[in-house]
C-alpha positions in Angstrom: -12.8 22.2 14.7 -9.6 19.3 15.0 -11.2 18.9 18.3 -14.4 17.8 16.8 -13.3 15.5 14.0 -10.9 14.2 16.8 -14.3 13.3 18.5 -15.8 12.2 15.4 -12.9 9.5 14.8 -13.4 7.8 18.2 -17.0 8.3 17.8 -16.7 5.7 14.5 -14.5 3.3 16.0 -15.7 3.2 19.8 -19.8 3.4 18.9 -20.0 2.7 15.3 -17.5 0.0 15.7 -16.3 1.0 11.9 -13.5 -0.6 10.2 -10.1 0.8 10.0 -10.3 1.1 6.2 -14.0 2.9 6.6 -12.2 5.2 9.4 -9.4 6.5 7.2 -11.4 7.1 4.2 -13.8 9.1 6.1 -11.1 10.8 8.3 -9.2 11.5 4.9 -11.8 13.0 3.4 -12.8 15.6 6.3 -9.3 16.4 6.9 -9.1 17.3 3.2 -12.4 19.2 3.4 -11.0 20.8 6.5 -7.6 22.2 6.0 -9.4 23.8 2.2 -12.0 25.6 4.2 -9.5 26.7 6.6 -6.9 27.7 4.0 -9.4 29.6 1.7 -12.5 30.5 3.5 -10.7 31.1 7.5 -13.6 28.9 8.4 -13.8 25.9 11.3 -16.3 23.2 10.1 -19.5 24.4 12.1 -19.1 27.8 10.5 -19.2 26.0 6.8 -22.7 26.8 4.9 -24.1 25.2 2.1 -22.3 27.7 -0.5 -19.1 26.2 1.3 -20.0 23.0 0.4 -20.7 23.6 -3.0 -17.6 25.6 -3.2 -15.3 22.7 -2.3 -17.2 20.4 -4.8 -16.1 22.4 -7.5 -12.6 23.1 -6.2 -12.4 19.1 -6.2 -14.2 19.7 -10.0 -11.4 21.8 -11.1 -8.7 19.2 -10.1 -9.8 16.8 -11.8 -11.8 14.5 -9.4 -14.0 11.9 -10.8 -17.9 12.4 -9.5 -17.4 8.6 -7.5 -14.8 10.9 -5.8 -17.1 13.8 -5.0 -19.8 11.3 -4.2 -18.0 9.5 -1.5 -17.0 13.3 -0.2 -19.9 14.3 -0.3 -20.7 11.1 2.1 -18.8 11.7 4.5 -19.4 15.0 5.2 -23.1 14.1 5.5 -22.3 11.6 8.1 -19.9 13.9 9.5 -22.1 16.4 10.0 -24.7 14.5 10.8 -22.8 13.4 14.0 -22.4 17.1 15.0 -25.9 17.6 14.7 -26.7 14.7 17.0 -23.9 15.7 19.2 -25.2 19.6 19.9 -22.8 21.0 18.1 -24.5 22.3 15.6 -28.4 22.9 14.5 -28.5 21.8 10.8 -26.6 20.2 8.3 -25.5 22.1 5.6 -24.7 19.2 3.4 -28.6 17.7 3.8 -29.4 18.7 0.0 -26.5 18.2 -1.5 -26.3 15.7 -4.0 -23.6 14.8 -7.1 -24.7 13.1 -10.3 -23.6 10.1 -10.5 -21.6 9.1 -13.6 -21.6 5.6 -15.0 -20.5 3.1 -12.5 -17.3 1.5 -13.6 -16.7 -2.2 -12.9 -13.9 -3.3 -11.5 -10.9 -5.2 -13.2 -10.7 -8.9 -13.0 -7.9 -11.5 -14.1 -9.0 -14.1 -16.1 -8.0 -17.8 -15.4 -4.7 -17.8 -17.6 -3.2 -14.2 -15.7 -4.6 -16.6 -12.1 -2.5 -19.4 -13.6 0.6 -17.0 -14.4 0.7 -14.9 -11.1 0.2 -17.9 -8.9 3.1 -19.6 -10.6 5.4 -16.5 -10.4 7.0 -17.2 -6.1 9.5 -19.7 -6.5 9.2 -22.4 -4.0 13.6 -23.1 -3.6 13.5 -19.7 -0.9 11.7 -18.8 2.3 10.0 -15.7 0.8 8.7 -17.3 -2.3 7.0 -20.2 -0.7 5.2 -17.5 1.7 4.5 -14.9 -1.2 3.4 -18.4 -2.4 0.9 -19.4 0.1 -0.5 -15.9 0.8 -1.1 -15.2 -3.2 -2.8 -18.9 -3.0 -5.1 -18.1 0.1 -6.7 -14.5 -1.5 -7.8 -16.4 -4.7 -9.1 -19.4 -3.1 -11.2 -17.3 -0.4 -11.3 -13.8 -2.0 -11.1 -12.4 1.4 -9.9 -8.8 1.8 -6.0 -8.1 2.2 -7.2 -6.5 5.9 -8.9 -10.3 6.4 -5.4 -11.5 5.4 -2.8 -10.0 7.0 -5.4 -10.3 10.2 -5.4 -13.9 10.4 -3.7 -15.8 13.4 -2.2 -19.0 12.9 -5.0 -20.6 14.9 -7.2 -19.1 12.1 -6.1 -22.4 9.7 -7.4 -25.4 10.0 -5.4 -27.2 7.1 -7.4 -30.9 8.1 -10.4 -29.4 7.5 -9.0 -27.4 4.7 -11.2 -24.0 5.8 -9.5 -20.7 7.4 -11.8 -18.9 9.8 -11.6 -15.3 8.7 -13.2 -12.5 11.2 -14.2 -8.9 10.5 -14.9 -7.9 14.0 -18.5 -8.6 13.6 -18.9 -11.8 12.0 -17.4 -14.6 11.3 -17.2 -16.8 8.1 -15.6 -20.1 7.4 -14.0 -20.5 4.0 -12.9 -23.7 2.4 -9.8 -24.0 0.6 -8.7 -25.6 -2.4 -6.2 -28.4 -2.8 -3.4 -25.9 -4.0 -3.9 -23.7 -1.2 -3.9 -26.5 1.4 -0.7 -27.1 -0.1 1.0 -24.1 0.1 0.0 -23.2 3.3 1.2 -26.8 4.6 5.1 -26.0 3.0 4.7 -22.6 4.2 3.9 -23.5 8.2 5.7 -26.6 7.9 8.9 -24.9 6.3 9.3 -21.5 6.7 7.7 -19.6 9.2 8.6 -20.6 12.6 12.2 -20.2 10.9 10.5 -16.0 10.2 9.4 -15.4 13.0 11.0 -12.7 15.9 9.0 -14.1 18.7 7.8 -17.4 19.3 5.1 -16.2 20.8 3.8 -14.3 17.6 0.1 -14.9 16.7 0.5 -13.5 13.0 -0.5 -16.2 10.1 2.1 -14.4 7.3 4.8 -12.1 8.7 7.1 -10.4 7.0 11.4 -10.5 6.6 11.1 -9.1 10.3 9.2 -11.6 11.9 6.1 -9.6 12.4 2.5 -9.4 11.4 2.7 -8.8 7.5 1.2 -4.9 7.0 -1.1 -3.9 4.0 1.7 -2.1 1.9 4.0 -4.8 2.2 1.1 -7.2 0.9 0.9 -4.4 -1.8 4.7 -4.5 -2.9 4.6 -8.1 -3.3 1.7 -8.5 -5.3 3.2 -5.8 -8.0 6.1 -7.7 -7.8 5.1 -11.0 -9.2 2.5 -8.9 -11.5 5.2 -7.7 -13.6 7.4 -11.4 -13.2 3.8 -12.7 -15.1 3.4 -9.8 -17.4 0.2 -8.8 -16.5 -0.3 -5.6 -18.0 -3.4 -4.6 -16.2 -3.2 -2.6 -13.2 -4.2 -5.3 -10.7 -4.7 -4.1 -6.8 -5.3 -6.5 -4.5 -9.0 -6.3 -4.3 -8.4 -7.6 -8.1 -7.9 -10.8 -7.1 -11.7 -10.9 -4.6 -13.2 -9.4 -7.6 -11.5 -12.4 -9.9 -12.7 -14.8 -7.1 -16.1 -14.1 -7.2 -16.6 -14.1 -10.5 -14.8 -17.4 -11.3 -16.8 -18.4 -9.3 -20.4 -17.1 -10.7 -19.2 -18.4 -14.5 -18.3 -21.9 -13.0 -22.2 -22.2 -11.6 -22.0 -20.7 -8.1 -25.1 -19.1 -7.0 -25.2 -15.6 -6.2 -26.2 -16.1 -2.4 -23.4 -18.7 -1.8 -20.9 -16.0 -2.9 -22.5 -13.7 -1.1 -21.8 -15.9 2.1 -18.3 -16.4 0.9 -17.2 -12.7 0.3 -18.9 -11.6 3.5 -21.5 -9.2 2.0 -24.4 -8.4 4.9 -26.2 -6.7 1.2 -26.4 -9.0 -1.7 -26.5 -5.9 -4.1 -22.9 -6.2 -3.1 -22.3 -9.4 -4.6 -25.3 -8.4 -7.9 -22.4 -6.1 -9.0 -20.8 -9.3 -10.7 -23.4 -11.1 -11.9 -23.0 -7.8 -14.3 -19.4 -8.6 -15.1 -20.2 -12.2 -16.1 -23.3 -11.1 -18.1 -20.4 -8.2 -20.1 -17.9 -11.2 -20.3 -20.2 -13.4 -21.8 -21.4 -11.0 -24.4 -17.8 -10.3 -25.3 -17.5 -14.0 -25.4 -20.7 -14.1 -27.9 -19.3 -11.3 -30.1 -15.8 -12.9 -30.8 -16.8 -16.2 -31.0 -20.9 -16.7 -32.7 -20.2 -17.1 -36.0 -23.0 -14.9 -37.4 -22.1 -12.4 -34.6 
């Protein structure tokens, strides 16, 4: 069983060239399912039936998992079993006819303009760590890039004279403009701080941690949480919250959806259209709060 799961992981990475996040998500779901199957049914993934899949989903429900979580699990298993069928390990996909009722899709959390201002104002300009953190937060909000894209930026990806960064996800490269404050924050970091923080002079990473090596996702998460607390922002925010806020604020200020799609790096415009619903919802709230007869 383990060899098949490892083979599928290798297929996702080498053949499908899926992102690290996608691979990690799929493998987490599949390994959780395989462990449950082994512990409760004493069975391998190749022995599973459609009934077993239904029982596993019932187990997830008993654990209080949401419909969204169950839908994601089913999608992960469908893709895994499709691979086993196409590779000749199975004759039939046991997940083929399994469906999960989708609950109402929850819109992501975004920060208001004032909350963004408070967050960006927190890093101290008087110490190296604060100057680096200011640059990272400004770049995140200026560009709407994913945290994985942020930490994978190299020094050569920044052009301060043109006020752009080059962002690549492995399949597509896009140039994203930087507003003035982001350029100024990056200039301060690159001119005064980065070289002094490096563990090795040939380090290519744009943003490095206190050990002088490339910043990690976990490291940036902790930094964001720290400044969230300092800014007294009560919303539960993640690095992706800055990405969502970037998109919604652009649309609220008149950007067309195709431009936002390009900046976000969405291959399908339906991913971007979610943000128009958030703008509509926000405008309704403003109307209800502000119209004299509402």
